[in-house]
Structure formats: structure tokens, C-alpha cells
C-alpha positions in Angstrom: 0.2 -0.4 -0.2 3.0 2.4 1.3 4.1 1.2 -2.4 1.3 2.4 -4.6 0.8 5.5 -3.0 4.9 7.0 -2.9 3.4 6.0 -6.9 -0.1 7.7 -6.8 3.0 10.6 -5.3 5.7 9.8 -8.8 2.1 10.7 -11.1 1.1 13.7 -9.1 4.4 15.0 -8.5 6.9 17.7 -11.5 9.6 16.5 -11.4 9.9 13.1 -10.9 13.8 13.3 -9.9 13.0 15.3 -7.5 10.8 13.3 -5.9 13.7 11.4 -5.3 16.3 12.8 -4.1 13.4 14.9 -1.3 14.2 11.6 0.9 10.4 10.8 1.5 10.8 7.3 1.1 13.2 4.9 2.1 15.7 3.5 -0.7 13.8 0.1 -0.6 10.6 1.7 -1.3 11.8 3.8 -4.3 12.8 1.1 -5.6 9.9 -0.9 -5.4 7.9 2.1 -7.0 10.3 1.9 -10.3 10.2 -1.8 -10.5 6.3 -1.0 -10.5 6.6 2.0 -13.0 8.0 -0.9 -14.9 6.0 -3.1 -15.0 3.4 -0.5 -16.3 5.2 0.2 -19.0 5.4 -3.1 -19.8 1.5 -3.6 -19.7 1.0 -0.2 -21.8 3.3 -1.0 -24.4 2.0 -5.4 -25.1 -1.7 -3.2 -24.8 -0.6 -1.8 -27.8 1.3 -3.9 -29.9 -1.6 -6.0 -29.3 -4.8 -3.5 -30.5 -2.3 -2.9 -33.2 -2.2 -6.1 -34.1 -5.6 -6.5 -34.0 -6.6 -4.2 -36.1 -4.1 -5.3 -38.8 -6.0 -8.7 -38.4 -8.9 -9.9 -40.6 -10.9 -11.9 -37.9 -11.2 -8.1 -36.2 -12.0 -6.4 -39.5 -14.5 -8.8 -40.7 -16.3 -8.0 -37.4 -16.3 -4.4 -37.6 -18.1 -4.6 -41.3 -21.4 -3.9 -41.2 -24.5 -6.6 -42.5 -26.3 -6.2 -45.5 -29.4 -9.1 -45.1 -31.1 -10.9 -48.6 -33.4 -12.3 -47.5 -35.1 -14.2 -50.5 -36.3 -17.0 -52.7 -33.6 -19.3 -55.5 -33.1 -16.2 -56.7 -31.3 -15.2 -54.3 -29.5 -18.4 -53.1 -28.1 -19.4 -56.5 -30.1 -21.5 -58.3 -28.2 -24.0 -60.2 -24.4 -21.7 -59.9 -22.0 -21.6 -56.8 -22.1 -20.0 -54.1 -19.7 -17.5 -54.6 -21.1 -16.9 -58.2 -24.7 -15.8 -56.9 -25.3 -12.5 -56.8 -25.3 -11.6 -53.4 -21.5 -12.3 -53.1 -21.2 -10.3 -56.5 -22.4 -7.9 -54.6 -19.9 -7.9 -52.1 -17.8 -8.3 -54.3 -18.4 -4.0 -55.8 -18.5 -2.8 -52.1 -15.4 -3.9 -51.3 -14.4 -2.7 -54.1 -15.7 0.3 -53.1 -13.6 0.7 -50.7 -16.5 0.0 -47.9 -16.5 -2.5 -45.1 -19.8 -3.9 -45.8 -20.9 -8.5 -45.4 -23.1 -9.7 -47.2 -25.4 -12.7 -45.9 -27.5 -14.7 -48.7 -30.3 -15.9 -46.1 -32.4 -17.3 -49.9 -34.3 -20.5 -50.0 -35.0 -22.1 -52.7 -39.2 -22.6 -52.9 -39.4 -19.9 -50.5 -42.4 -17.5 -50.5 -43.6 -14.2 -48.6 -45.6 -17.0 -45.5 -41.9 -17.8 -44.7 -40.6 -14.1 -44.5 -41.3 -13.6 -40.7 -39.8 -16.0 -38.5 -37.0 -15.5 -41.2 -36.6 -12.5 -40.1 -36.7 -13.2 -36.9 -33.9 -15.8 -36.4 -31.3 -14.4 -39.3 -31.5 -10.7 -36.5 -29.5 -13.0 -34.7 -27.1 -11.6 -36.9 -27.6 -8.3 -36.3 -27.9 -7.1 -39.8 -27.8 -2.9 -40.7 -29.6 -3.3 -44.4 -31.6 -6.1 -45.5 -32.5 -6.7 -49.0 -36.2 -8.2 -49.6 -36.5 -10.4 -52.2 -39.5 -12.3 -51.7 -42.5 -12.9 -53.4 -41.3 -14.8 -57.0 -43.4 -18.0 -55.9 -46.3 -16.8 -55.2 -46.6 -14.9 -57.9 -45.7 -17.9 -59.9 -48.5 -20.4 -57.8 -50.6 -17.6 -58.3 -51.8 -16.7 -54.6 -53.5 -15.1 -53.4 -52.8 -11.2 -53.5 -53.7 -9.9 -50.1 -52.2 -13.0 -48.0 -48.5 -11.6 -50.0 -48.8 -8.5 -49.1 -50.2 -9.5 -45.0 -47.0 -11.7 -45.5 -44.5 -8.7 -46.6 -46.2 -5.9 -44.8 -45.3 -8.0 -41.2 -41.8 -9.0 -42.8 -40.7 -5.0 -43.2 -42.5 -3.8 -39.7 -40.1 -6.5 -38.2 -37.1 -5.5 -39.4 -38.1 -1.7 -38.9 -39.0 -2.5 -35.4 -35.4 -2.6 -34.7 -34.5 0.2 -36.5 -33.3 -1.6 -39.7 -33.5 -0.2 -43.3 -35.7 -2.1 -45.6 -35.0 -1.9 -49.5 -38.0 -3.9 -51.0 -37.7 -5.7 -54.7 -40.0 -5.9 -56.5 -41.7 -8.6 -58.7 -43.2 -8.9 -62.3 -45.0 -11.5 -63.9 -45.4 -12.5 -66.9 -49.0 -12.0 -68.9 -49.8 -15.2 -68.9 -50.8 -14.7 -65.7 -53.9 -13.1 -67.2 -54.0 -8.7 -66.9 -55.8 -8.8 -63.7 -54.0 -10.5 -61.4 -50.6 -9.6 -62.4 -52.0 -5.9 -61.2 -53.2 -6.9 -58.5 -49.6 -8.2 -58.1 -47.9 -5.4 -59.3 -49.7 -3.2 -56.9 -48.7 -5.0 -54.0 -45.1 -3.9 -53.7 -45.7 -0.3 -55.0 -48.3 -0.2 -51.9 -46.2 -1.4 -49.8 -43.4 1.2 -50.8 -45.3 4.3 -50.1 -46.7 2.9 -47.0 -43.2 2.0 -45.3 -41.1 4.8 -47.0 -38.8 1.8 -48.4 -36.2 2.4 -50.7 -36.8 0.0 -53.7 -35.0 -1.9 -56.3 -38.6 -2.0 -59.1 -37.4 -5.3 -60.7 -34.9 -7.6 -59.0 -34.8 -8.7 -62.0 -34.6 -5.9 -64.9 -32.2 -6.9 -67.9 -32.3 -10.7 -67.3 -35.7 -11.8 -67.4 -37.1 -13.5 -70.8 -32.8 -13.2 -72.2 -32.4 -17.4 -72.5 -28.8 -16.4 -72.7 -28.6 -15.1 -69.2 -31.0 -18.0 -68.0 -30.6 -21.2 -67.4 -32.5 -24.0 -69.5 -35.7 -23.7 -67.3 -36.0 -19.9 -68.4 -36.4 -19.3 -65.5 -33.1 -19.3 -62.8 -30.9 -16.4 -63.1 -27.1 -18.2 -64.7 -23.8 -16.5 -64.0 -24.1 -13.7 -66.7 -27.3 -12.9 -65.0 -26.2 -12.6 -61.6 -23.6 -10.9 -63.0 -26.5 -7.9 -64.1 -28.4 -8.4 -61.0 -25.6 -7.6 -59.0 -25.1 -4.6 -61.0 -28.4 -4.2 -60.7 -28.5 -4.1 -56.6 -25.2 -2.5 -56.3 -26.9 0.7 -58.4 -30.3 1.3 -55.9 -28.3 0.3 -52.9 -24.6 2.2 -53.3 -26.0 6.3 -51.4 -27.2 3.5 -49.2 -23.7 3.1 -48.1 
């Protein structure tokens, strides 16, 4: 205790040499005070280099990066192609190439509909995303599901995100004409109403420039191939870059 008291006396002293010559402490206590100072200096140096190493370590950079969650279906998952060729992975590369620290979480599941949105988002919120791209509804439309249910499911998902103060970008979906003009309009109007109601940033049509082009899609004519995903990644990046 006496050593600590002397040490703090040193911290308050303007001149350490004067303090040592003052005769206010025995030689052994002065030596103890010196030892304590050296130990603290070593710890401070070690702490400094440890922190410097963490700043340079990739794992530290990864955890400090912000996160984009892309909640979608097979179009997002990258059906029929490698994971690193799907548009979420390409989007991450584009963002990082611009010098910004963001990671993109691909939360696409083939065959999923808007009904799965709320429960899946609750689970994905554990990853603490900073931005959400909501890209659901294509399967609902292709199956001719009730548009009121589609709207309710998407609205619930959006409200969950906004409750957590997370910005949502809604990716719009369009249907081919063979589904009938009435259903097609009702389906597509769902996205317009949600964008207006919740003041959302939008991607007007996720498959813009890709849909209906055989050279950009797999043999099924529905799912984009690698070239198609490159175009989608560019489209998504163009629509969200100002939010990053």
C-alpha cells in the first residue's frame, strides 16, 4: 500500500527526479516504485501492440464490417450455380471494391414464399444486420397465391425489420402476361403500396435486364445463370450504393 501511495505521489509530482531526492521514502520503497512503473510500462506497450495487431487482423476487420441481409428465394440463393457466383456474393465484392466494409449474407432459400418471411427474418436478426434487401414474392406470384396474403406477409416482415430500426430495401417482382392482366396488376401493385406505406427504398424489378433472355438464364428459363447474376448484382448495387 505504501508503494502504491508513493507511486501516485510520483504521478502528481512535476519532477520525478526531485521526488526521488526528496528523502521522503526509503531506498527499498523507491526501488519498489520504480519496479511498479516498469511493470505498468511493459503492460501498456503490450496492450498497444495487441490492439495494433487486432486492427490489422482479418478477423477483426470482418467483425467490424456492417452487414446486408438478402432475404429471398432461389433467385437470391443462386439456384443452379455456385454460391460465389450468385448476386449476393458478387454484390459484396462490388461494395468492398469501392472501399467500404460491408458483408452480404445470402439468406435465399429455394421454393420459399412470402409466408416464410417473418419467421426467417426473426432468425436472421440474430446476425444483427444493418440493412435488409427483401426479395420475396416471385414464387407466390408464379403459384397464383392470394395477393392480400402476399401483402400481409411482406408487411409483417417489413414491420419486424423497422421495429429493430433496420432499413429495408424492397425488391419488386413482375409477372409474365400469361397470368392474366388482372392478377398481374394486383400482384405488382402490392410492391408499390408497400413502398409508399413504409417509405422504402426500392429496386423496381430484381430481374430487370435478365428476365426473358435465354442467354442470361438457365435452361428452365426462370433462374438466372452466372451472367444473369452479374447483371442483377450491378442493378442491386446501383440502387443501394447511396445507402452504404
